[in-house]
C-alpha positions, 0 to 999 in steps of 0.5 A: 614915092618921095623921100619924107625923111628930113632933119631940122638943124637948129644950130647955125654952127652945124648948118655952116659946117654942113654947107662947107661940106657940100650939104645943101638945105631944102628950106630955111624957116623960122625956129618955131620955139625962138622966132628970132632965129632960123632953122634949116631943113635937110634931106636925112640921107645916110651920108647927111646923118653920118656927117651930122653925127660926126660934126656934133661929136666933134663939137661936143668933144671940143666943148669938153676939152676947152 
């Protein structure tokens, strides 16, 4: 049975960092809530989720520290 756990990334910044860290998206699609923007679907492996959480925490930390 194939893995059906996916994570949709709506942030271009996070998407670029993930790609730089070796994670490649499965497909790119239009953002359903904002059709002028794209979003990316990734396999939600444990390694991906750990990297995603780390990136998100670091970006939040940067935004709070100016």
